[in-house]
Each structure stands twice: as C-alpha cells, then as structure tokens.
Backbone as numpy.savetxt, mean C-alpha at the origin, in Angstrom:
# Nx Ny Nz CAx CAy CAz Cx Cy Cz
1.27 2.37 2.26 1.64 1.87 0.92 2.88 1.22 1.07
2.86 0.23 -0.01 4.03 -0.41 -0.06 4.65 -0.02 -1.55
5.97 0.42 -1.60 6.58 0.70 -3.06 7.45 -0.46 -3.17
7.28 -1.46 -4.04 8.13 -2.38 -4.62 9.12 -2.14 -5.72
9.67 -2.90 -6.30 10.72 -3.01 -7.43 12.00 -3.01 -7.12
12.67 -3.31 -8.47 14.04 -3.88 -8.45 15.02 -2.69 -7.70
16.23 -3.19 -7.13 17.20 -2.29 -6.28 17.58 -0.86 -7.29
17.68 0.07 -6.57 18.21 1.23 -7.28 17.49 2.02 -8.24
16.28 1.72 -8.29 15.12 2.68 -9.11 14.75 3.96 -8.53
15.11 4.23 -7.16 14.83 5.47 -6.53 13.53 5.35 -5.50
12.95 4.27 -5.33 11.91 4.36 -4.30 11.86 4.86 -3.02
12.91 4.84 -2.32 13.47 5.72 -1.20 13.28 7.20 -1.60
13.98 7.48 -2.27 14.00 8.79 -2.97 12.88 9.84 -3.20
11.94 8.93 -3.85 10.95 9.47 -4.40 9.72 9.46 -3.33
9.96 8.81 -2.13 9.09 9.08 -1.21 9.47 10.19 -0.50
10.77 10.33 -0.31 11.49 11.51 0.30 11.15 12.70 -0.26
11.26 12.72 -1.60 11.10 13.71 -2.36 9.43 14.61 -2.20
8.61 13.43 -2.35 7.13 13.81 -2.27 6.79 14.05 -0.79
7.66 13.80 0.24 7.01 14.36 1.50 7.60 16.00 1.48
8.90 16.04 1.23 9.54 17.38 1.04 8.78 18.60 0.12
8.07 17.59 -0.84 7.47 18.60 -1.73 6.24 19.32 -0.77
5.70 18.59 0.22 4.34 19.18 0.96 4.83 19.53 2.00
6.20 19.96 2.48 6.52 20.63 3.41 7.11 19.55 4.68
7.34 18.38 4.61 7.46 17.70 5.45 9.14 16.93 5.22
9.96 17.31 6.31 11.40 17.04 6.29 12.04 16.80 7.46
13.24 16.11 7.22 13.60 15.43 8.29 14.04 16.59 9.46
14.26 17.75 8.93 14.96 18.78 9.77 13.77 19.27 10.80
12.21 19.57 10.09 11.18 19.62 10.91 10.24 18.71 11.65
10.98 17.47 11.50 10.50 16.34 12.06 9.02 15.48 11.40
8.90 16.30 10.25 7.75 15.46 9.78 7.84 14.51 8.88
9.13 14.30 8.72 9.63 12.82 7.72 10.75 11.94 8.28
10.38 10.96 8.71 11.37 9.77 9.24 11.44 8.48 8.59
12.97 8.70 8.42 13.17 7.15 7.49 13.83 6.14 8.76
13.40 5.11 8.67 13.48 4.05 9.79 14.08 2.69 8.84
15.03 2.63 8.93 15.74 1.22 8.14 15.28 0.03 9.09
14.65 -0.85 8.41 14.55 -2.21 9.10 15.48 -3.00 9.06
15.56 -3.79 10.14 16.73 -4.84 10.31 16.27 -6.07 10.24
17.05 -7.12 9.63 16.47 -8.47 9.45 16.17 -9.15 10.99
16.80 -8.49 12.11 16.50 -9.41 13.50 15.20 -9.10 14.13
14.58 -8.14 13.41 13.46 -7.73 14.30 12.59 -8.87 14.30
11.81 -9.25 15.33 10.93 -10.35 15.40 9.54 -9.70 16.05
9.46 -8.38 16.76 8.40 -8.00 17.61 8.45 -6.65 17.57
7.22 -5.99 18.00 7.20 -4.69 18.06 8.05 -3.76 18.94
9.04 -4.13 19.45 9.77 -3.47 20.56 10.68 -2.80 19.65
11.20 -3.33 18.61 12.20 -2.74 18.14 11.44 -1.22 17.24
10.44 -1.44 16.98 9.87 -0.16 16.38 8.82 0.72 17.47
8.60 0.14 18.39 7.69 1.05 19.31 8.53 1.18 20.69
9.44 0.33 20.92 9.83 0.51 22.23 9.88 -0.57 22.99
10.39 -0.50 24.29 10.63 -1.71 25.39 10.85 -1.29 26.58
10.25 -1.94 27.76 10.58 -1.69 29.14 12.06 -2.38 29.66
12.98 -1.55 29.91 14.07 -2.15 30.22 14.15 -3.00 31.52
15.55 -3.20 31.87 15.76 -4.00 33.17 15.34 -3.40 34.43
15.58 -2.08 34.14 15.36 -1.27 35.34 13.87 -0.73 35.31
12.76 -1.13 34.46 11.52 -0.65 34.78 11.30 0.54 33.88
12.03 1.33 32.85 12.03 2.36 32.35 11.50 2.15 30.76
10.85 2.80 30.26 10.40 2.59 28.97 11.52 3.61 27.78
11.99 2.66 27.00 12.81 2.86 26.04 11.96 3.17 24.84
11.64 4.57 24.11 10.98 4.93 23.30 11.46 4.34 22.02
10.80 3.84 21.00 11.22 3.39 19.62 11.28 4.52 18.68
11.60 4.32 17.56 11.87 5.32 16.65 10.51 6.01 16.15
9.42 4.61 16.11 8.06 5.06 15.58 7.17 5.66 16.90
7.61 5.35 17.69 6.74 6.06 19.25 7.15 7.53 19.03
8.16 7.89 18.95 8.75 9.26 18.77 7.62 10.16 17.92
7.92 9.51 16.75 6.93 10.01 15.75 5.48 10.28 15.87
4.77 9.11 16.72 3.65 9.12 16.78 3.34 10.27 17.86
4.01 10.29 18.92 3.92 11.29 20.05 4.00 12.93 19.20
5.00 13.06 18.52 4.92 14.54 17.90 3.75 14.71 16.86
3.28 13.73 16.22 2.17 13.83 15.43 0.98 14.08 16.18
0.88 13.25 17.22 -0.56 13.69 17.91 -0.47 14.97 18.59
0.77 15.69 19.00 0.77 16.95 19.52 0.51 17.85 18.57
0.83 17.78 17.24 0.60 18.47 16.22 -0.31 18.00 15.04
-1.78 18.15 15.32 -2.70 17.46 14.49 -2.92 18.01 13.30
-2.50 19.13 13.10 -2.72 19.97 11.92 -1.75 19.63 10.76
-0.70 19.08 10.87 0.43 18.61 9.77 0.52 17.35 9.79
0.99 17.00 8.62 1.09 15.63 8.16 2.67 14.93 8.41
2.64 13.64 9.17 3.62 13.13 9.34 4.10 12.12 8.58
5.21 11.87 7.72 5.28 10.46 6.98 6.67 9.82 7.63
6.28 8.65 7.78 7.25 7.51 8.27 7.79 6.77 7.00
8.91 6.59 6.63 9.54 5.63 5.71 10.26 4.32 6.24
9.52 3.31 6.07 10.29 1.90 6.84 10.88 1.48 5.41
12.19 1.57 5.48 12.98 1.27 4.42 13.46 -0.16 4.31
13.38 -0.76 3.36 13.54 -2.47 3.04 12.43 -3.02 3.92
11.30 -2.66 3.91 10.60 -3.17 5.19 10.46 -4.85 5.15
10.65 -5.59 4.13 10.51 -6.79 4.16 11.70 -7.68 4.38
13.01 -7.03 5.04 13.87 -7.66 5.49 13.53 -8.40 6.76
12.76 -8.05 7.50 12.29 -8.61 8.85 10.51 -9.26 8.37
10.26 -10.07 9.10 8.60 -10.21 8.70 7.80 -9.29 9.02
7.54 -8.85 8.03 6.34 -7.72 8.51 5.23 -7.91 9.77
4.74 -9.18 9.56 3.70 -9.61 10.43 4.22 -9.76 11.81
5.38 -9.76 12.01 5.97 -9.86 13.62 6.02 -8.44 14.17
6.98 -7.53 13.51 7.37 -6.53 14.10 6.08 -5.37 14.00
5.26 -5.57 12.99 4.27 -4.66 12.68 2.93 -5.07 12.99
2.90 -6.02 13.78 1.57 -6.71 14.02 0.68 -5.83 15.03
1.38 -5.04 15.86 0.67 -3.91 16.73 -0.04 -3.12 16.13
0.81 -2.41 15.03 0.05 -1.61 14.07 -1.01 -2.08 13.33
-0.75 -3.28 12.78 -1.88 -3.85 11.81 -3.33 -3.69 12.67
-3.19 -4.27 13.86 -4.43 -4.75 14.59 -5.06 -3.14 15.06
-4.13 -2.05 15.35 -4.60 -0.89 15.66 -5.43 -0.34 14.48
-4.72 -0.39 13.29 -5.51 0.17 12.35 -6.89 -0.43 12.18
-7.19 -1.65 12.38 -8.58 -1.83 12.18 -9.60 -1.20 13.28
-9.29 -0.63 14.26 -9.89 -0.17 15.44 -10.17 1.50 15.13
-9.93 1.72 13.88 -10.32 3.17 13.75 -11.84 3.48 13.85
-12.27 4.51 14.23 -13.70 4.90 14.29 -13.86 6.69 14.64
-15.25 6.90 14.39 -15.15 8.22 14.28 -15.73 8.58 15.69
-14.97 9.66 16.25 -15.47 10.02 17.78 -15.36 11.77 17.62
-16.33 12.51 17.66 -16.40 13.63 17.78 -16.16 14.67 16.37
-16.33 13.73 15.58 -15.78 14.06 14.07 -14.18 14.07 13.96
-13.55 13.27 14.51 -12.10 13.00 14.30 -12.11 11.26 14.42
-11.24 10.84 13.39 -10.88 9.71 13.34 -9.88 9.14 14.77
-10.25 8.19 15.61 -9.21 7.75 16.64 -9.24 6.22 16.77
-8.06 5.78 17.22 -7.84 4.53 17.39 -7.76 3.99 18.74
-7.77 2.57 18.73 -7.32 2.03 20.20 -6.11 2.11 20.56
-5.57 2.21 21.87 -4.19 2.35 22.17 -3.37 1.54 21.70
-2.12 1.85 21.02 -1.11 1.38 20.86 -0.34 0.76 21.78
-0.08 1.68 22.95 0.77 1.48 24.13 0.14 2.39 25.08
0.10 1.31 26.52 -0.77 1.82 27.35 0.12 2.74 28.18
-0.46 3.45 29.04 0.32 4.33 30.12 0.95 3.71 30.99
0.72 2.28 31.67 1.32 1.52 32.26 2.61 0.90 31.73
2.78 0.92 30.37 4.04 0.53 29.86 4.90 1.65 29.31
4.38 2.60 28.67 4.84 3.81 28.10 4.97 5.06 28.70
4.17 5.11 30.28 4.04 6.30 31.18 3.11 7.27 30.09
2.55 7.12 29.17 1.55 7.90 28.15 0.97 6.84 27.22
-0.23 7.15 27.15 -1.22 6.76 26.23 -0.62 6.91 24.80
-0.51 5.93 24.01 0.05 6.13 22.71 -0.84 5.58 21.51
-1.42 6.04 20.68 -2.50 5.57 19.63 -1.70 5.78 18.14
-2.50 5.91 17.34 -2.22 5.98 16.01 -3.08 7.30 15.48
-2.08 8.17 15.35 -3.03 9.69 15.10 -3.31 9.64 13.38
-4.29 10.20 13.18 -4.74 10.13 11.60 -4.00 10.99 10.70
-2.92 11.76 11.17 -1.94 12.45 10.39 -0.49 11.67 10.33
-0.71 10.54 10.51 0.60 9.85 10.25 0.24 8.80 9.03
1.28 8.74 8.26 1.35 7.79 6.77 2.73 7.37 6.80
2.34 6.13 6.55 3.48 4.94 6.88 3.76 4.32 5.37
4.86 4.38 4.98 5.10 3.99 3.74 6.28 2.97 3.52
6.21 1.99 3.14 7.20 0.76 3.03 7.80 0.42 1.78
9.20 0.63 1.67 9.89 -0.05 0.49 10.36 -1.45 0.70
10.20 -2.16 -0.99 10.71 -3.51 -0.50 11.18 -3.80 -1.72
12.15 -4.90 -1.73 12.57 -5.39 -2.80 12.25 -7.03 -2.43
12.20 -7.73 -3.52 11.90 -9.43 -3.60 13.12 -10.09 -3.85
13.88 -10.82 -2.80 15.01 -11.48 -3.49 15.21 -12.82 -2.26
16.23 -13.26 -2.24 16.66 -14.37 -1.25 16.68 -13.85 0.06
16.90 -12.79 0.26 17.32 -12.10 1.66 16.13 -11.48 2.43
14.79 -11.41 1.64 13.33 -11.07 2.28 12.47 -11.78 2.03
11.34 -11.45 2.49 10.35 -12.02 3.17 9.07 -11.98 2.45
8.28 -12.76 2.00 6.88 -12.44 1.25 6.04 -11.68 2.12
4.73 -11.21 1.78 4.04 -10.55 2.53 2.47 -11.56 2.52
2.00 -11.38 4.03 0.88 -12.18 4.03 -0.22 -11.58 3.69
-1.38 -12.18 3.27 -2.72 -11.16 2.98 -3.13 -10.45 4.17
-2.86 -10.65 5.43 -3.08 -9.60 6.37 -2.51 -8.05 6.13
-1.11 -8.09 5.71 -0.51 -7.03 5.61 -0.97 -6.50 4.03
-1.31 -7.27 2.97 -1.53 -6.55 1.69 -2.90 -6.23 1.58
-4.06 -6.63 2.56 -5.23 -6.11 2.71 -5.10 -4.59 2.86
-4.27 -4.51 3.71 -4.26 -2.97 4.40 -3.31 -2.15 3.84
-2.90 -2.38 2.64 -2.09 -1.57 1.75 -2.38 -1.50 0.43
-1.82 -0.42 -0.26 -1.71 -0.49 -1.82 -0.16 -0.54 -2.27
-0.04 -1.49 -3.22 1.48 -1.65 -3.48 1.52 -1.14 -5.04
2.53 -0.28 -4.91 3.00 0.42 -6.30 4.15 0.06 -6.65
4.31 -0.57 -7.91 5.58 -1.02 -8.51 6.57 -0.19 -9.33
7.81 -0.07 -9.06 8.72 0.59 -9.84 9.60 -0.27 -10.43
9.24 -0.66 -11.31 10.34 -1.67 -12.08 10.71 -1.14 -13.57
9.86 -0.09 -14.10 10.52 0.41 -15.76 11.89 1.55 -15.40
12.64 1.09 -16.06 13.99 1.78 -16.07 14.06 2.10 -17.30
14.55 3.37 -17.54 14.82 4.35 -18.96 16.39 4.91 -18.77
17.27 3.98 -18.71 18.57 4.80 -18.53 18.89 6.05 -19.53
18.21 5.89 -20.76 18.70 6.95 -21.57 17.90 7.99 -21.61
16.85 8.26 -20.43 16.21 9.44 -20.40 17.34 10.69 -19.48
17.94 11.65 -20.06 18.86 12.53 -19.51 18.39 13.45 -19.67
17.17 14.08 -19.88 16.32 15.71 -20.35 16.43 16.10 -18.77
16.28 15.12 -17.73 15.69 15.92 -16.58 17.32 16.51 -15.65
18.02 16.36 -16.51 19.56 16.87 -15.74 19.62 18.42 -16.32
18.80 18.55 -17.50 18.78 20.32 -17.86 17.91 21.04 -17.05
17.08 20.38 -16.53 15.80 21.05 -15.47 16.83 21.49 -14.04
17.31 22.79 -14.09 18.14 23.23 -13.06 17.07 24.12 -12.03
16.09 24.54 -12.30 14.94 25.50 -11.58 14.55 24.29 -10.60
14.47 24.84 -9.29 13.82 23.92 -8.29 12.48 24.47 -8.03
11.79 23.48 -7.56 10.49 24.12 -7.43 10.14 24.13 -5.85
9.09 25.01 -5.60 8.70 25.27 -4.33 7.78 24.24 -3.53
8.15 24.24 -2.14 7.53 23.45 -1.56 5.87 24.03 -1.26
4.98 22.81 -1.06 3.70 23.30 -0.75 3.38 22.81 0.35
3.22 23.98 1.50 2.91 23.36 2.92 1.44 23.04 3.10
1.15 21.61 2.80 -0.13 21.12 3.00 -0.43 20.72 4.51
-1.47 21.17 4.89 -2.16 20.56 6.32 -2.74 19.47 6.20
-2.99 18.67 7.15 -3.08 17.53 7.45 -4.72 17.15 6.62
-5.70 18.13 6.96 -6.97 17.99 6.68 -7.24 18.15 4.86
-5.93 18.34 4.26 -5.90 18.11 2.82 -5.59 17.00 2.06
-5.09 16.15 3.26 -4.26 14.73 2.71 -5.45 13.77 3.53
-5.77 13.90 4.58 -6.88 12.96 5.12 -7.86 12.50 4.43
-8.25 11.00 4.59 -9.54 10.71 3.99 -11.01 10.92 4.86
-12.02 11.12 4.23 -13.26 11.55 4.64 -14.13 10.33 5.00
-13.59 9.44 4.43 -14.50 7.96 4.46 -13.86 6.90 5.57
-14.35 6.22 6.49 -14.02 5.24 7.16 -14.65 3.81 7.02
-16.05 4.02 6.73 -17.03 2.97 6.77 -17.53 2.87 5.36
-17.90 1.71 4.74 -18.63 1.96 3.40 -20.19 2.83 3.16
-21.07 2.65 4.74 -22.11 3.61 4.83 -21.77 5.20 4.47
-20.35 5.50 4.80 -19.93 6.89 4.87 -19.86 7.24 3.09
-19.53 6.45 2.34 -19.19 6.61 1.17 -20.36 6.73 0.04
-21.24 5.52 0.67 -22.38 5.06 -0.22 -23.35 6.27 -0.08
-23.51 7.03 0.95 -24.46 8.02 1.17 -24.18 9.19 0.01
-22.81 9.52 -0.45 -22.52 10.51 -1.57 -22.22 9.82 -2.99
-21.89 8.59 -2.83 -21.54 7.84 -4.20 -22.21 6.55 -4.38
-23.50 6.55 -4.17 -23.95 5.05 -4.41 -24.09 4.43 -5.48
-23.82 4.92 -6.80 -23.72 4.38 -8.03 -22.19 3.80 -8.31
-21.27 4.69 -7.72 -19.86 4.00 -7.41 -19.49 2.59 -6.88
-20.17 2.76 -5.53 -20.25 1.58 -4.57 -21.29 0.23 -5.47
-22.13 0.41 -6.13 -22.63 -0.85 -6.68 -22.16 -1.16 -8.06
-21.30 -0.16 -8.72 -20.87 -0.60 -9.73 -19.59 -1.37 -9.64
-18.83 -0.80 -8.37 -17.45 -1.39 -8.19 -17.88 -2.62 -7.50
-18.85 -2.85 -6.71 -19.12 -4.16 -6.25 -19.65 -5.19 -7.17
-20.27 -4.79 -8.08 -20.46 -5.63 -8.97 -19.29 -6.44 -9.87
-18.29 -5.37 -10.16 -16.92 -5.86 -10.82 -16.21 -6.81 -9.93
-16.17 -6.52 -8.46 -15.58 -7.32 -7.56 -16.08 -8.55 -7.41
-17.47 -8.99 -7.40 -18.18 -10.20 -7.32 -17.73 -11.01 -8.40
-17.68 -10.61 -9.59 -16.79 -11.37 -10.43 -15.48 -11.68 -10.52
-14.88 -10.76 -9.67 -13.33 -11.12 -9.54 -13.41 -11.91 -8.62
-14.04 -11.97 -7.52 -14.26 -13.05 -6.39 -14.41 -14.64 -7.07
-15.13 -14.56 -7.72 -15.57 -15.91 -8.56 -14.44 -16.62 -9.13
-13.72 -15.89 -9.80 -12.58 -15.94 -10.57 -11.50 -16.41 -9.43
-11.26 -15.54 -8.47 -10.20 -16.02 -7.23 -10.18 -16.88 -6.34
-11.72 -17.55 -6.10 -12.17 -18.33 -5.11 -11.28 -19.58 -5.29
-11.08 -20.26 -6.54 -10.12 -21.53 -6.33 -8.71 -21.73 -5.62
-8.14 -20.72 -5.56 -6.77 -20.27 -5.15 -6.78 -19.41 -3.79
-7.87 -19.41 -3.21 -8.20 -18.70 -1.95 -7.70 -17.30 -2.00
-7.58 -16.58 -3.10 -7.18 -15.36 -3.11 -8.43 -14.25 -3.30
-9.59 -14.84 -2.84 -10.71 -13.57 -3.14 -10.62 -12.65 -1.94
-11.12 -11.30 -2.10 -11.11 -10.54 -1.16 -12.07 -10.39 -0.13
-12.06 -9.74 1.04 -13.10 -9.65 1.79 -13.71 -8.03 1.64
-14.47 -7.75 2.84 -15.15 -6.66 2.97 -14.05 -5.48 3.02
-12.95 -5.76 3.74 -11.89 -4.20 4.10 -11.63 -4.01 2.55
-11.13 -5.13 1.83 -10.37 -4.66 0.34 -11.80 -4.05 -0.33
-12.87 -4.41 -0.08 -13.95 -3.85 -1.06 -14.38 -2.57 -0.81
-14.34 -2.10 0.65 -14.67 -0.63 1.23 -13.48 0.00 0.68
-12.19 -0.22 0.85 -11.15 0.57 0.19 -11.03 0.89 -1.06
-11.29 0.00 -2.07 -11.23 0.31 -3.23 -12.46 1.29 -3.30
-13.62 1.06 -2.93 -14.75 2.28 -3.11 -14.52 3.28 -2.55
-13.53 3.37 -1.67 -12.99 4.85 -1.15 -12.10 5.47 -1.96
-11.14 4.63 -2.60 -10.26 5.25 -4.08 -11.24 5.75 -4.98
-12.19 4.85 -5.18 -12.70 5.15 -6.54 -13.68 6.79 -6.45
-13.85 6.88 -5.04 -14.91 8.08 -4.44 -13.91 9.04 -4.50
-12.79 9.19 -3.96 -11.82 10.31 -3.93 -11.57 10.74 -5.39
-11.29 9.74 -6.29 -11.12 9.79 -7.58 -12.30 10.58 -8.57
-13.35 10.01 -8.26 -14.47 10.84 -8.59 -14.41 12.48 -8.39
-14.29 12.82 -6.65 -14.31 13.75 -6.35 -13.44 14.78 -7.08
-12.13 14.10 -7.08 -10.89 14.99 -7.81 -10.63 15.20 -9.26
-11.85 14.37 -9.95 -12.07 14.48 -11.46 -10.69 14.03 -11.90
-10.15 12.87 -11.76 -8.65 12.59 -12.04 -8.78 11.65 -13.19
-9.34 10.33 -13.04 -9.78 9.27 -13.86 -10.87 8.81 -14.13
-10.88 8.16 -15.31 -12.40 7.66 -15.56 -12.78 6.38 -14.56
-13.70 5.75 -14.37 -13.92 4.94 -13.44 -12.89 3.65 -13.69
-12.89 2.99 -15.04 -12.33 2.06 -15.60 -10.73 2.32 -14.87
-10.26 3.58 -15.46 -8.87 3.65 -15.23 -8.65 3.27 -13.62
-9.65 4.14 -12.95 -9.08 3.99 -11.39 -9.60 2.49 -10.80
-10.50 1.82 -11.68 -10.57 0.50 -11.14 -9.59 -0.41 -11.57
-8.80 -0.16 -12.68 -7.78 -0.87 -13.06 -6.36 -0.86 -11.98
-6.22 0.23 -11.46 -5.20 0.82 -10.58 -5.33 0.07 -9.34
-6.81 0.17 -8.91 -7.15 -0.66 -7.56 -6.83 -2.12 -7.46
-7.35 -2.93 -8.81 -6.99 -4.35 -8.72 -5.38 -4.58 -8.72
-4.90 -3.61 -9.70 -3.18 -3.88 -9.81 -2.77 -3.81 -8.33
-3.35 -2.75 -7.63 -2.49 -2.50 -6.27 -2.98 -3.25 -5.21
-4.18 -3.57 -5.41 -5.12 -4.41 -3.91 -5.21 -5.94 -4.17
-5.35 -6.46 -5.42 -5.99 -7.59 -5.57 -4.44 -8.69 -5.94
-4.00 -8.43 -7.57 -3.03 -8.91 -7.77 -1.60 -9.50 -6.94
-1.39 -8.41 -6.17 -0.47 -8.55 -5.14 -0.54 -10.14 -4.24
-1.92 -10.46 -4.40 -2.41 -11.84 -3.29 -1.92 -12.99 -4.38
-1.84 -12.82 -5.48 -1.80 -14.21 -6.26 -0.25 -14.56 -5.93
-0.25 -16.01 -5.97 1.37 -16.67 -6.07 0.99 -18.07 -6.34
1.81 -18.78 -6.91 1.52 -20.42 -6.58 2.17 -20.92 -8.18
2.27 -22.36 -8.22 2.73 -22.95 -9.11 1.86 -24.03 -9.96
0.60 -24.08 -9.39 0.18 -25.51 -9.97 -0.90 -24.76 -10.95
-1.63 -25.89 -11.79 -2.57 -25.51 -12.82 -3.71 -24.64 -12.19
-4.11 -24.50 -11.12 -5.17 -23.84 -10.42 -4.69 -22.16 -10.89
-3.45 -21.81 -10.43 -3.23 -20.59 -10.72 -3.01 -20.08 -11.89
-2.89 -21.10 -12.91 -2.73 -20.77 -14.30 -4.39 -20.41 -14.65
-5.20 -21.29 -14.33 -6.82 -20.75 -14.99 -7.22 -19.58 -14.17
-6.49 -19.29 -12.94 -7.01 -17.89 -12.14 -6.32 -17.39 -13.23
-5.15 -17.09 -13.58 -4.70 -16.10 -14.32 -5.44 -15.89 -15.84
-5.73 -16.96 -16.23 -6.42 -16.90 -17.62 -7.94 -16.21 -17.12
-8.39 -16.73 -16.38 -9.84 -16.20 -15.98 -9.66 -14.57 -15.92
-8.46 -14.11 -14.95 -8.22 -12.52 -14.92 -8.19 -11.80 -16.24
-7.58 -12.69 -17.28 -7.06 -11.90 -18.35 -8.27 -11.82 -19.34
-9.13 -12.81 -19.31 -10.44 -12.43 -20.07 -11.43 -11.46 -19.21
-11.43 -11.31 -17.85 -12.12 -10.53 -17.32 -11.68 -8.94 -17.58
-10.37 -8.68 -17.87 -9.67 -7.56 -18.02 -9.59 -7.05 -19.56
-9.93 -8.18 -20.58 -9.78 -7.82 -21.80 -11.28 -8.61 -22.43
-11.63 -8.93 -22.21 -12.80 -9.51 -22.82 -12.66 -10.75 -23.80
-11.23 -11.06 -24.01 -10.59 -11.91 -24.73 -10.34 -13.35 -24.05
-10.25 -14.51 -24.51 -9.55 -15.53 -24.13 -8.04 -15.64 -24.28
-7.06 -16.01 -23.30 -5.63 -15.81 -23.43 -5.06 -16.74 -24.22
-4.35 -16.47 -25.14 -3.46 -16.98 -25.70 -2.25 -16.91 -26.09
-1.34 -17.79 -26.11 0.06 -17.64 -26.66 0.45 -16.54 -27.41
-0.26 -16.26 -28.62 -0.12 -15.16 -29.27 -0.37 -14.01 -29.05
-0.37 -13.47 -27.66 -0.74 -12.14 -26.90 0.53 -11.49 -27.68
0.24 -10.49 -28.07 1.44 -9.49 -28.54 1.90 -8.48 -27.52
1.08 -7.96 -26.40 1.26 -7.10 -25.53 0.60 -5.76 -25.84
-0.01 -5.90 -27.02 -1.07 -4.74 -27.14 -2.08 -4.83 -26.13
-2.29 -3.72 -25.05 -3.35 -3.82 -24.30 -4.18 -2.37 -24.24
-4.02 -1.52 -25.30 -4.62 -0.30 -25.45 -6.18 -0.42 -25.51
-6.49 -1.35 -25.97 -8.29 -1.65 -26.16 -8.89 -2.41 -24.68
-8.12 -2.87 -24.20 -8.56 -3.50 -23.21 -9.38 -2.80 -22.03
-10.11 -3.43 -21.29 -11.18 -2.72 -20.40 -10.29 -2.20 -19.17
-9.23 -2.96 -18.67 -8.21 -2.90 -17.87 -6.77 -3.42 -18.00
-6.26 -2.14 -18.86 -5.10 -2.30 -19.44 -3.65 -2.70 -18.44
-3.58 -1.96 -17.51 -2.53 -2.33 -16.82 -2.58 -3.67 -15.99
-3.61 -3.83 -15.52 -3.80 -5.39 -15.01 -3.48 -6.28 -15.94
-3.95 -6.29 -17.36 -3.98 -7.49 -18.44 -2.31 -7.60 -18.66
-1.59 -6.28 -18.81 -0.22 -6.32 -18.86 0.55 -7.22 -17.75
0.24 -7.07 -16.64 0.66 -7.58 -15.22 0.39 -9.20 -15.28
-0.70 -9.57 -15.58 -1.26 -10.76 -15.57 -0.51 -11.56 -16.65
-0.32 -10.97 -17.76 0.39 -11.67 -18.83 1.82 -12.02 -18.54
2.44 -10.71 -17.94 3.77 -11.14 -17.10 3.80 -12.27 -16.21
2.65 -12.45 -15.39 2.83 -13.36 -14.34 2.69 -14.93 -14.78
1.72 -14.82 -15.93 1.48 -16.05 -16.50 2.61 -16.58 -17.18
3.50 -15.65 -17.88 4.41 -16.28 -18.98 5.71 -16.61 -17.72
5.69 -16.10 -16.70 6.58 -16.30 -15.54 6.36 -18.11 -15.10
4.84 -18.24 -15.17 4.46 -19.37 -14.54 4.98 -20.16 -15.31
4.93 -20.24 -16.77 4.98 -21.41 -17.54 6.72 -21.46 -18.04
7.36 -20.46 -17.82 9.06 -20.41 -17.73 9.54 -20.76 -16.77
8.98 -20.40 -15.39 9.87 -20.91 -14.11 9.13 -21.78 -13.35
8.11 -22.01 -13.57 7.07 -23.16 -12.89 6.65 -22.49 -11.70
6.68 -21.25 -11.12 6.29 -20.17 -10.26 6.13 -19.06 -10.74
5.05 -18.51 -10.03 4.73 -16.94 -10.21 4.55 -16.29 -9.14
4.40 -15.19 -9.07 3.78 -14.07 -8.04 3.68 -12.76 -8.80
3.31 -11.69 -7.97 3.03 -10.45 -8.49 4.38 -9.65 -8.34
5.32 -10.15 -7.55 6.43 -9.48 -7.37 7.82 -9.84 -7.87
8.14 -8.55 -8.62 9.50 -8.67 -9.35 10.61 -9.54 -8.53
11.30 -10.45 -9.15 12.53 -10.77 -8.47 12.37 -11.90 -7.54
11.02 -12.54 -7.29 10.52 -13.25 -6.16 10.40 -14.72 -7.13
C-alpha cells in the first residue's frame, strides 16, 4: 500500500494508529517504522549485508521477516516512511521480485527465498503475515514511481485538509484494541482461477470494463496487464463478500488506486486519454464548463481526479496523479 499526500496530513500517524487498533505495536514487535534514507541504492540497507569479516549484518526488514515467520498467527506491519526519498526500484527490487513468486503450498501462501542460507545463515522468505505500507510526498526531493512498483500496490491519497474540524478534541474516550489474528486479514485469492470459482460474474463484469479502459490507455502506454486485472478482481470479490460497497463504488476505487497513478505526461495524447477516461466515468464529453458535480457519474471519484489532472495539464503543461509533482 502507498499512502500519498501533502506533508502534515497524518499519513504516518494513521498507519501507526491502524496497526495499534488491531493489536500491532512497536512494543510487541508487530509494528516497525523504517525511515527511508536518500542514499539507499540497493537492498542491503533494508535487508542486510555481509561485512568485511564475512558476517551477515541484518537489515531492519530482515529482523521483522524472521519474527513474523516464527509467529505466523499474528500480523506484522512495516511502515516505510518517506518511501520515495530513494528510488524504490533500487532498494526494494528484491521484494518486488519475490512478491511475484507467491504460490499455494499445503494450503499456505509461500514465496521464493529472499535471502539464502549462504548469505544470511538462514533462509529468509516473505511471510504472508507481513504487510508493507509506504508513505510518500511528491516534491523536488523525491522520486517518481515506475509501473513495476505501482502494479504491485494500491495508492490512497491524503490531500483533503479541514483545519476547522475540531470536534475530535472533545472525544476523550479511548477505543479498545481489537487483537486480530492474521487469518482475519490475509487474502483468500492468489490467482484469477481462485476467485473465478466463487465470483465468475464479478470477474467477467470487471474484465469487460477493464478492456474498455485499456483501449483508452493504450496511446500513452498506460494500459494494464494481467496482474492489475487479477488484483482488481480480488478487491471486488472481497468487497462482495464483506457486503461493503456496490460494484460501481468498489470499481471506482480500484481505478483510482491502481490505474490513474500510471498516467503522466505533457502532450496532446495525455489530454486525449484524460478526455476518454472522463467520458468512460461519466458518459459525458469533457467540457471546460465542468462545474465539479460528479454525484451522478458512474465513477465519481475517478471523474473528480481526472478533471483535476486535466486542469493541471492545461495550466502547467504537465500532469500526473501525484499532488505536488
């Protein structure tokens, strides 16, 4: 998960509070905050390295992975603070590759080795009870994300600020923590075939919408592949099982979190794509007279973001999903 937004909106704090609310704290080792440094250029800063004496020095993430592997019943949260101060593709590349190796084995999700016994004196993989969240700002000190990273994450924005809201100061009662087990958080689906057995209509409906989206996105090379299609179907299936949102409301969030972050550029093709996406979301042709009322749109959250991106393209000559870029 990638949490983006302007500085000072509480991105780091809300992840810490969420972890605490389900029983994961720094005191019990289930929550770990790792500040990312600008000079990280490979996985050694995160996973560890072999020193000049030949001894393996554990990185901060390796310690969490080992604790989680020994305690599979409980969830472990890792927060990479200011994730894009360094290039994520450099220091996180090993994790990104191992994520793709996930498979079912004896009813459990397992991965390939992240660190071998020859290097770390113990085999280290990526346990299914580890959840990695990154917070990001987009300014002159940070780096953009490649599609390789965006394909493997959902992006949630924290850009709305309401300084006048003070009612929370009167809420003095603290909520009790809910001690969740990992089986209450972990996913049931790993491959499209898994979800198709239970929710064939959702897969077919989502795929039909995504096929239309891909035709719009192709001119700028922002169209999605099988991985994103599969993860969107998983999201929609979990939504259906939890009776949370309508299909349209959930799909709206999927496109906002998984597809719109892929779009950036400065030429007429980007504008044409945004216009096409606006029509897809609203069934209307884009006009400069758009007043910002999207309640009747099929996908209102995406429509609002698309209008914002298009206006930035016209005003600044460049646009992207990210506030501040």
